[in-house]
mmCIF file of the N, C-alpha and C atoms, coordinates in Angstrom:
data_MODEL
# 
_entry.id   MODEL 
# 
loop_
_atom_site.group_PDB 
_atom_site.id 
_atom_site.type_symbol 
_atom_site.label_atom_id 
_atom_site.label_alt_id 
_atom_site.label_comp_id 
_atom_site.label_asym_id 
_atom_site.label_entity_id 
_atom_site.label_seq_id 
_atom_site.pdbx_PDB_ins_code 
_atom_site.Cartn_x 
_atom_site.Cartn_y 
_atom_site.Cartn_z 
_atom_site.occupancy 
_atom_site.B_iso_or_equiv 
_atom_site.pdbx_formal_charge 
_atom_site.auth_seq_id 
_atom_site.auth_comp_id 
_atom_site.auth_asym_id 
_atom_site.auth_atom_id 
_atom_site.pdbx_PDB_model_num 
ATOM 1   N N  . MET A 1 1  ? 20.904 3.473   11.250 1.00 0.00 ? 1  MET A N  1 
ATOM 2   C CA . MET A 1 1  ? 19.420 2.321   11.432 1.00 0.00 ? 1  MET A CA 1 
ATOM 3   C C  . MET A 1 1  ? 19.819 1.099   12.211 1.00 0.00 ? 1  MET A C  1 
ATOM 4   N N  . THR A 1 2  ? 18.479 1.012   12.963 1.00 0.00 ? 2  THR A N  1 
ATOM 5   C CA . THR A 1 2  ? 18.327 -0.251  13.680 1.00 0.00 ? 2  THR A CA 1 
ATOM 6   C C  . THR A 1 2  ? 17.377 -0.853  14.144 1.00 0.00 ? 2  THR A C  1 
ATOM 7   N N  . THR A 1 3  ? 17.104 -2.351  13.836 1.00 0.00 ? 3  THR A N  1 
ATOM 8   C CA . THR A 1 3  ? 16.137 -3.004  14.014 1.00 0.00 ? 3  THR A CA 1 
ATOM 9   C C  . THR A 1 3  ? 16.821 -4.567  14.362 1.00 0.00 ? 3  THR A C  1 
ATOM 10  N N  . ASP A 1 4  ? 15.930 -5.340  14.411 1.00 0.00 ? 4  ASP A N  1 
ATOM 11  C CA . ASP A 1 4  ? 16.047 -6.857  14.970 1.00 0.00 ? 4  ASP A CA 1 
ATOM 12  C C  . ASP A 1 4  ? 15.699 -7.614  13.571 1.00 0.00 ? 4  ASP A C  1 
ATOM 13  N N  . ASN A 1 5  ? 15.926 -8.704  14.508 1.00 0.00 ? 5  ASN A N  1 
ATOM 14  C CA . ASN A 1 5  ? 15.990 -9.640  13.010 1.00 0.00 ? 5  ASN A CA 1 
ATOM 15  C C  . ASN A 1 5  ? 15.010 -10.505 12.215 1.00 0.00 ? 5  ASN A C  1 
ATOM 16  N N  . ALA A 1 6  ? 13.789 -10.269 12.968 1.00 0.00 ? 6  ALA A N  1 
ATOM 17  C CA . ALA A 1 6  ? 12.168 -10.547 13.035 1.00 0.00 ? 6  ALA A CA 1 
ATOM 18  C C  . ALA A 1 6  ? 11.743 -9.137  11.964 1.00 0.00 ? 6  ALA A C  1 
ATOM 19  N N  . THR A 1 7  ? 12.416 -8.597  12.007 1.00 0.00 ? 7  THR A N  1 
ATOM 20  C CA . THR A 1 7  ? 11.808 -7.062  11.626 1.00 0.00 ? 7  THR A CA 1 
ATOM 21  C C  . THR A 1 7  ? 12.285 -6.958  9.733  1.00 0.00 ? 7  THR A C  1 
ATOM 22  N N  . VAL A 1 8  ? 13.522 -7.343  9.888  1.00 0.00 ? 8  VAL A N  1 
ATOM 23  C CA . VAL A 1 8  ? 14.591 -7.510  8.462  1.00 0.00 ? 8  VAL A CA 1 
ATOM 24  C C  . VAL A 1 8  ? 13.552 -8.754  7.902  1.00 0.00 ? 8  VAL A C  1 
ATOM 25  N N  . GLU A 1 9  ? 13.489 -9.729  8.319  1.00 0.00 ? 9  GLU A N  1 
ATOM 26  C CA . GLU A 1 9  ? 13.046 -11.080 7.846  1.00 0.00 ? 9  GLU A CA 1 
ATOM 27  C C  . GLU A 1 9  ? 11.457 -10.873 7.032  1.00 0.00 ? 9  GLU A C  1 
ATOM 28  N N  . GLY A 1 10 ? 10.805 -10.141 7.968  1.00 0.00 ? 10 GLY A N  1 
ATOM 29  C CA . GLY A 1 10 ? 9.210  -9.941  7.723  1.00 0.00 ? 10 GLY A CA 1 
ATOM 30  C C  . GLY A 1 10 ? 9.271  -8.730  6.757  1.00 0.00 ? 10 GLY A C  1 
ATOM 31  N N  . ILE A 1 11 ? 10.415 -7.791  6.661  1.00 0.00 ? 11 ILE A N  1 
ATOM 32  C CA . ILE A 1 11 ? 10.410 -7.127  5.201  1.00 0.00 ? 11 ILE A CA 1 
ATOM 33  C C  . ILE A 1 11 ? 10.871 -7.728  3.827  1.00 0.00 ? 11 ILE A C  1 
ATOM 34  N N  . MET A 1 12 ? 12.166 -8.540  4.129  1.00 0.00 ? 12 MET A N  1 
ATOM 35  C CA . MET A 1 12 ? 12.389 -9.312  3.106  1.00 0.00 ? 12 MET A CA 1 
ATOM 36  C C  . MET A 1 12 ? 11.603 -10.001 2.367  1.00 0.00 ? 12 MET A C  1 
ATOM 37  N N  . ALA A 1 13 ? 10.874 -10.616 3.082  1.00 0.00 ? 13 ALA A N  1 
ATOM 38  C CA . ALA A 1 13 ? 9.308  -11.789 3.124  1.00 0.00 ? 13 ALA A CA 1 
ATOM 39  C C  . ALA A 1 13 ? 8.129  -11.457 2.094  1.00 0.00 ? 13 ALA A C  1 
ATOM 40  N N  . SER A 1 14 ? 8.325  -9.922  2.457  1.00 0.00 ? 14 SER A N  1 
ATOM 41  C CA . SER A 1 14 ? 6.497  -9.406  2.143  1.00 0.00 ? 14 SER A CA 1 
ATOM 42  C C  . SER A 1 14 ? 6.548  -8.941  0.835  1.00 0.00 ? 14 SER A C  1 
ATOM 43  N N  . ASP A 1 15 ? 5.531  -9.393  -0.026 1.00 0.00 ? 15 ASP A N  1 
ATOM 44  C CA . ASP A 1 15 ? 5.120  -8.613  -1.049 1.00 0.00 ? 15 ASP A CA 1 
ATOM 45  C C  . ASP A 1 15 ? 5.012  -7.007  -1.400 1.00 0.00 ? 15 ASP A C  1 
ATOM 46  N N  . LYS A 1 16 ? 5.021  -6.582  -0.327 1.00 0.00 ? 16 LYS A N  1 
ATOM 47  C CA . LYS A 1 16 ? 5.007  -4.994  0.486  1.00 0.00 ? 16 LYS A CA 1 
ATOM 48  C C  . LYS A 1 16 ? 5.826  -4.435  1.423  1.00 0.00 ? 16 LYS A C  1 
ATOM 49  N N  . PRO A 1 17 ? 7.421  -5.190  1.032  1.00 0.00 ? 17 PRO A N  1 
ATOM 50  C CA . PRO A 1 17 ? 8.115  -4.478  2.168  1.00 0.00 ? 17 PRO A CA 1 
ATOM 51  C C  . PRO A 1 17 ? 8.037  -2.786  2.224  1.00 0.00 ? 17 PRO A C  1 
ATOM 52  N N  . PHE A 1 18 ? 7.411  -1.824  1.572  1.00 0.00 ? 18 PHE A N  1 
ATOM 53  C CA . PHE A 1 18 ? 8.000  -1.089  2.117  1.00 0.00 ? 18 PHE A CA 1 
ATOM 54  C C  . PHE A 1 18 ? 6.402  -0.291  3.013  1.00 0.00 ? 18 PHE A C  1 
ATOM 55  N N  . ASP A 1 19 ? 5.498  -1.005  3.021  1.00 0.00 ? 19 ASP A N  1 
ATOM 56  C CA . ASP A 1 19 ? 4.168  -1.016  3.971  1.00 0.00 ? 19 ASP A CA 1 
ATOM 57  C C  . ASP A 1 19 ? 4.886  -1.716  5.320  1.00 0.00 ? 19 ASP A C  1 
ATOM 58  N N  . VAL A 1 20 ? 5.615  -2.869  5.072  1.00 0.00 ? 20 VAL A N  1 
ATOM 59  C CA . VAL A 1 20 ? 6.044  -3.688  6.591  1.00 0.00 ? 20 VAL A CA 1 
ATOM 60  C C  . VAL A 1 20 ? 7.212  -2.561  7.188  1.00 0.00 ? 20 VAL A C  1 
ATOM 61  N N  . PHE A 1 21 ? 8.190  -1.923  6.371  1.00 0.00 ? 21 PHE A N  1 
ATOM 62  C CA . PHE A 1 21 ? 8.921  -0.989  6.743  1.00 0.00 ? 21 PHE A CA 1 
ATOM 63  C C  . PHE A 1 21 ? 8.372  0.378   7.700  1.00 0.00 ? 21 PHE A C  1 
ATOM 64  N N  . ARG A 1 22 ? 7.075  1.038   7.402  1.00 0.00 ? 22 ARG A N  1 
ATOM 65  C CA . ARG A 1 22 ? 6.632  1.417   7.559  1.00 0.00 ? 22 ARG A CA 1 
ATOM 66  C C  . ARG A 1 22 ? 5.958  1.051   9.044  1.00 0.00 ? 22 ARG A C  1 
ATOM 67  N N  . ALA A 1 23 ? 5.156  0.524   8.845  1.00 0.00 ? 23 ALA A N  1 
ATOM 68  C CA . ALA A 1 23 ? 4.818  -0.503  9.824  1.00 0.00 ? 23 ALA A CA 1 
ATOM 69  C C  . ALA A 1 23 ? 5.548  -0.294  11.232 1.00 0.00 ? 23 ALA A C  1 
ATOM 70  N N  . ALA A 1 24 ? 7.041  -0.947  10.987 1.00 0.00 ? 24 ALA A N  1 
ATOM 71  C CA . ALA A 1 24 ? 7.900  -1.056  11.991 1.00 0.00 ? 24 ALA A CA 1 
ATOM 72  C C  . ALA A 1 24 ? 8.831  0.739   12.325 1.00 0.00 ? 24 ALA A C  1 
ATOM 73  N N  . MET A 1 25 ? 8.436  1.022   11.665 1.00 0.00 ? 25 MET A N  1 
ATOM 74  C CA . MET A 1 25 ? 8.983  2.383   11.855 1.00 0.00 ? 25 MET A CA 1 
ATOM 75  C C  . MET A 1 25 ? 7.628  2.976   13.167 1.00 0.00 ? 25 MET A C  1 
ATOM 76  N N  . ARG A 1 26 ? 6.025  2.990   12.755 1.00 0.00 ? 26 ARG A N  1 
ATOM 77  C CA . ARG A 1 26 ? 5.208  3.463   13.530 1.00 0.00 ? 26 ARG A CA 1 
ATOM 78  C C  . ARG A 1 26 ? 5.485  2.559   15.109 1.00 0.00 ? 26 ARG A C  1 
ATOM 79  N N  . GLU A 1 27 ? 6.182  1.120   15.076 1.00 0.00 ? 27 GLU A N  1 
ATOM 80  C CA . GLU A 1 27 ? 5.993  0.407   15.950 1.00 0.00 ? 27 GLU A CA 1 
ATOM 81  C C  . GLU A 1 27 ? 6.934  0.707   16.721 1.00 0.00 ? 27 GLU A C  1 
ATOM 82  N N  . GLY A 1 28 ? 8.344  1.340   16.670 1.00 0.00 ? 28 GLY A N  1 
ATOM 83  C CA . GLY A 1 28 ? 9.446  1.270   16.962 1.00 0.00 ? 28 GLY A CA 1 
ATOM 84  C C  . GLY A 1 28 ? 10.229 0.384   16.980 1.00 0.00 ? 28 GLY A C  1 
ATOM 85  N N  . THR A 1 29 ? 10.033 -0.605  16.075 1.00 0.00 ? 29 THR A N  1 
ATOM 86  C CA . THR A 1 29 ? 10.848 -1.809  16.227 1.00 0.00 ? 29 THR A CA 1 
ATOM 87  C C  . THR A 1 29 ? 12.334 -0.982  14.965 1.00 0.00 ? 29 THR A C  1 
ATOM 88  N N  . VAL A 1 30 ? 11.820 0.099   14.352 1.00 0.00 ? 30 VAL A N  1 
ATOM 89  C CA . VAL A 1 30 ? 12.995 0.286   13.605 1.00 0.00 ? 30 VAL A CA 1 
ATOM 90  C C  . VAL A 1 30 ? 13.539 1.792   13.448 1.00 0.00 ? 30 VAL A C  1 
ATOM 91  N N  . THR A 1 31 ? 14.339 2.423   14.015 1.00 0.00 ? 31 THR A N  1 
ATOM 92  C CA . THR A 1 31 ? 14.929 3.466   14.412 1.00 0.00 ? 31 THR A CA 1 
ATOM 93  C C  . THR A 1 31 ? 16.423 4.025   12.964 1.00 0.00 ? 31 THR A C  1 
ATOM 94  N N  . VAL A 1 32 ? 15.506 5.221   12.946 1.00 0.00 ? 32 VAL A N  1 
ATOM 95  C CA . VAL A 1 32 ? 16.451 5.994   11.950 1.00 0.00 ? 32 VAL A CA 1 
ATOM 96  C C  . VAL A 1 32 ? 17.153 7.042   12.714 1.00 0.00 ? 32 VAL A C  1 
ATOM 97  N N  . GLU A 1 33 ? 18.470 7.112   12.713 1.00 0.00 ? 33 GLU A N  1 
ATOM 98  C CA . GLU A 1 33 ? 19.747 8.179   13.430 1.00 0.00 ? 33 GLU A CA 1 
ATOM 99  C C  . GLU A 1 33 ? 20.471 8.861   12.899 1.00 0.00 ? 33 GLU A C  1 
ATOM 100 N N  . GLY A 1 34 ? 21.175 9.977   12.941 1.00 0.00 ? 34 GLY A N  1 
ATOM 101 C CA . GLY A 1 34 ? 22.059 10.669  12.146 1.00 0.00 ? 34 GLY A CA 1 
ATOM 102 C C  . GLY A 1 34 ? 22.935 10.909  12.997 1.00 0.00 ? 34 GLY A C  1 
ATOM 103 N N  . ASN A 1 35 ? 24.218 10.481  12.416 1.00 0.00 ? 35 ASN A N  1 
ATOM 104 C CA . ASN A 1 35 ? 25.720 10.622  13.166 1.00 0.00 ? 35 ASN A CA 1 
ATOM 105 C C  . ASN A 1 35 ? 26.217 12.173  13.166 1.00 0.00 ? 35 ASN A C  1 
ATOM 106 N N  . THR A 1 36 ? 25.885 12.495  11.698 1.00 0.00 ? 36 THR A N  1 
ATOM 107 C CA . THR A 1 36 ? 25.842 14.482  11.241 1.00 0.00 ? 36 THR A CA 1 
ATOM 108 C C  . THR A 1 36 ? 24.971 15.292  11.774 1.00 0.00 ? 36 THR A C  1 
ATOM 109 N N  . LEU A 1 37 ? 24.821 16.523  11.064 1.00 0.00 ? 37 LEU A N  1 
ATOM 110 C CA . LEU A 1 37 ? 24.176 17.287  11.113 1.00 0.00 ? 37 LEU A CA 1 
ATOM 111 C C  . LEU A 1 37 ? 23.238 16.838  9.995  1.00 0.00 ? 37 LEU A C  1 
ATOM 112 N N  . LEU A 1 38 ? 24.105 16.524  8.515  1.00 0.00 ? 38 LEU A N  1 
ATOM 113 C CA . LEU A 1 38 ? 23.831 16.310  7.527  1.00 0.00 ? 38 LEU A CA 1 
ATOM 114 C C  . LEU A 1 38 ? 22.791 14.546  7.469  1.00 0.00 ? 38 LEU A C  1 
ATOM 115 N N  . GLY A 1 39 ? 23.148 13.928  8.513  1.00 0.00 ? 39 GLY A N  1 
ATOM 116 C CA . GLY A 1 39 ? 22.598 12.802  8.450  1.00 0.00 ? 39 GLY A CA 1 
ATOM 117 C C  . GLY A 1 39 ? 21.372 13.007  9.844  1.00 0.00 ? 39 GLY A C  1 
ATOM 118 N N  . THR A 1 40 ? 21.271 14.282  10.266 1.00 0.00 ? 40 THR A N  1 
ATOM 119 C CA . THR A 1 40 ? 19.974 13.704  11.182 1.00 0.00 ? 40 THR A CA 1 
ATOM 120 C C  . THR A 1 40 ? 19.454 14.468  10.573 1.00 0.00 ? 40 THR A C  1 
ATOM 121 N N  . LEU A 1 41 ? 19.391 15.655  9.485  1.00 0.00 ? 41 LEU A N  1 
ATOM 122 C CA . LEU A 1 41 ? 18.177 16.144  8.741  1.00 0.00 ? 41 LEU A CA 1 
ATOM 123 C C  . LEU A 1 41 ? 18.019 15.314  7.543  1.00 0.00 ? 41 LEU A C  1 
ATOM 124 N N  . ARG A 1 42 ? 18.643 14.299  7.206  1.00 0.00 ? 42 ARG A N  1 
ATOM 125 C CA . ARG A 1 42 ? 18.111 13.188  6.356  1.00 0.00 ? 42 ARG A CA 1 
ATOM 126 C C  . ARG A 1 42 ? 16.758 12.398  7.065  1.00 0.00 ? 42 ARG A C  1 
ATOM 127 N N  . SER A 1 43 ? 17.595 11.625  8.307  1.00 0.00 ? 43 SER A N  1 
ATOM 128 C CA . SER A 1 43 ? 16.344 10.900  9.301  1.00 0.00 ? 43 SER A CA 1 
ATOM 129 C C  . SER A 1 43 ? 15.550 11.238  9.195  1.00 0.00 ? 43 SER A C  1 
ATOM 130 N N  . GLY A 1 44 ? 15.359 13.089  9.850  1.00 0.00 ? 44 GLY A N  1 
ATOM 131 C CA . GLY A 1 44 ? 14.159 13.839  9.869  1.00 0.00 ? 44 GLY A CA 1 
ATOM 132 C C  . GLY A 1 44 ? 13.311 13.825  8.817  1.00 0.00 ? 44 GLY A C  1 
ATOM 133 N N  . MET A 1 45 ? 14.000 14.589  7.747  1.00 0.00 ? 45 MET A N  1 
ATOM 134 C CA . MET A 1 45 ? 13.319 14.202  6.244  1.00 0.00 ? 45 MET A CA 1 
ATOM 135 C C  . MET A 1 45 ? 12.115 12.784  6.561  1.00 0.00 ? 45 MET A C  1 
ATOM 136 N N  . VAL A 1 46 ? 13.015 12.172  6.001  1.00 0.00 ? 46 VAL A N  1 
ATOM 137 C CA . VAL A 1 46 ? 12.367 10.801  6.154  1.00 0.00 ? 46 VAL A CA 1 
ATOM 138 C C  . VAL A 1 46 ? 11.089 10.194  7.573  1.00 0.00 ? 46 VAL A C  1 
ATOM 139 N N  . GLY A 1 47 ? 11.340 10.736  8.372  1.00 0.00 ? 47 GLY A N  1 
ATOM 140 C CA . GLY A 1 47 ? 10.137 10.578  9.229  1.00 0.00 ? 47 GLY A CA 1 
ATOM 141 C C  . GLY A 1 47 ? 9.042  11.545  8.887  1.00 0.00 ? 47 GLY A C  1 
ATOM 142 N N  . LEU A 1 48 ? 9.732  13.009  8.342  1.00 0.00 ? 48 LEU A N  1 
ATOM 143 C CA . LEU A 1 48 ? 8.585  13.413  7.977  1.00 0.00 ? 48 LEU A CA 1 
ATOM 144 C C  . LEU A 1 48 ? 8.077  12.878  6.759  1.00 0.00 ? 48 LEU A C  1 
ATOM 145 N N  . GLY A 1 49 ? 8.247  13.008  5.672  1.00 0.00 ? 49 GLY A N  1 
ATOM 146 C CA . GLY A 1 49 ? 7.903  12.008  4.889  1.00 0.00 ? 49 GLY A CA 1 
ATOM 147 C C  . GLY A 1 49 ? 7.020  10.769  4.759  1.00 0.00 ? 49 GLY A C  1 
ATOM 148 N N  . LEU A 1 50 ? 7.613  10.120  5.583  1.00 0.00 ? 50 LEU A N  1 
ATOM 149 C CA . LEU A 1 50 ? 6.550  8.978   6.172  1.00 0.00 ? 50 LEU A CA 1 
ATOM 150 C C  . LEU A 1 50 ? 5.137  9.076   6.633  1.00 0.00 ? 50 LEU A C  1 
ATOM 151 N N  . ARG A 1 51 ? 5.274  10.626  7.861  1.00 0.00 ? 51 ARG A N  1 
ATOM 152 C CA . ARG A 1 51 ? 4.136  10.756  8.424  1.00 0.00 ? 51 ARG A CA 1 
ATOM 153 C C  . ARG A 1 51 ? 3.319  11.634  7.923  1.00 0.00 ? 51 ARG A C  1 
ATOM 154 N N  . VAL A 1 52 ? 3.893  12.086  6.734  1.00 0.00 ? 52 VAL A N  1 
ATOM 155 C CA . VAL A 1 52 ? 3.045  12.860  5.514  1.00 0.00 ? 52 VAL A CA 1 
ATOM 156 C C  . VAL A 1 52 ? 1.958  11.905  5.022  1.00 0.00 ? 52 VAL A C  1 
ATOM 157 N N  . MET A 1 53 ? 2.972  10.777  4.532  1.00 0.00 ? 53 MET A N  1 
ATOM 158 C CA . MET A 1 53 ? 2.337  9.845   3.549  1.00 0.00 ? 53 MET A CA 1 
ATOM 159 C C  . MET A 1 53 ? 1.337  9.148   4.656  1.00 0.00 ? 53 MET A C  1 
ATOM 160 N N  . ASP A 1 54 ? 1.325  9.083   5.809  1.00 0.00 ? 54 ASP A N  1 
ATOM 161 C CA . ASP A 1 54 ? 0.743  8.406   6.528  1.00 0.00 ? 54 ASP A CA 1 
ATOM 162 C C  . ASP A 1 54 ? -0.864 9.500   6.668  1.00 0.00 ? 54 ASP A C  1 
ATOM 163 N N  . LEU A 1 55 ? -0.536 10.787  6.811  1.00 0.00 ? 55 LEU A N  1 
ATOM 164 C CA . LEU A 1 55 ? -1.425 11.620  6.753  1.00 0.00 ? 55 LEU A CA 1 
ATOM 165 C C  . LEU A 1 55 ? -2.146 11.483  5.847  1.00 0.00 ? 55 LEU A C  1 
ATOM 166 N N  . ILE A 1 56 ? -2.118 11.509  4.036  1.00 0.00 ? 56 ILE A N  1 
ATOM 167 C CA . ILE A 1 56 ? -3.095 11.466  3.115  1.00 0.00 ? 56 ILE A CA 1 
ATOM 168 C C  . ILE A 1 56 ? -3.030 10.321  2.430  1.00 0.00 ? 56 ILE A C  1 
ATOM 169 N N  . GLY A 1 57 ? -2.717 9.182   3.262  1.00 0.00 ? 57 GLY A N  1 
ATOM 170 C CA . GLY A 1 57 ? -3.636 7.529   3.231  1.00 0.00 ? 57 GLY A CA 1 
ATOM 171 C C  . GLY A 1 57 ? -2.258 7.322   2.408  1.00 0.00 ? 57 GLY A C  1 
ATOM 172 N N  . LEU A 1 58 ? -1.103 7.503   1.861  1.00 0.00 ? 58 LEU A N  1 
ATOM 173 C CA . LEU A 1 58 ? -0.791 6.472   1.119  1.00 0.00 ? 58 LEU A CA 1 
ATOM 174 C C  . LEU A 1 58 ? -0.049 5.797   1.349  1.00 0.00 ? 58 LEU A C  1 
# 
């Protein structure tokens, strides 16, 4: 996972850190990468889960 200091501080200071994290994923300021096959599958599932949550409005 990579991000910048401002994003980390925004997540830590927020009353709704998951919402800030999701917004950062959408904006591309947070990236999740897998180094192995299992890691790649996990990061893909995280991305898919976030997209599904966006689609259903959670």
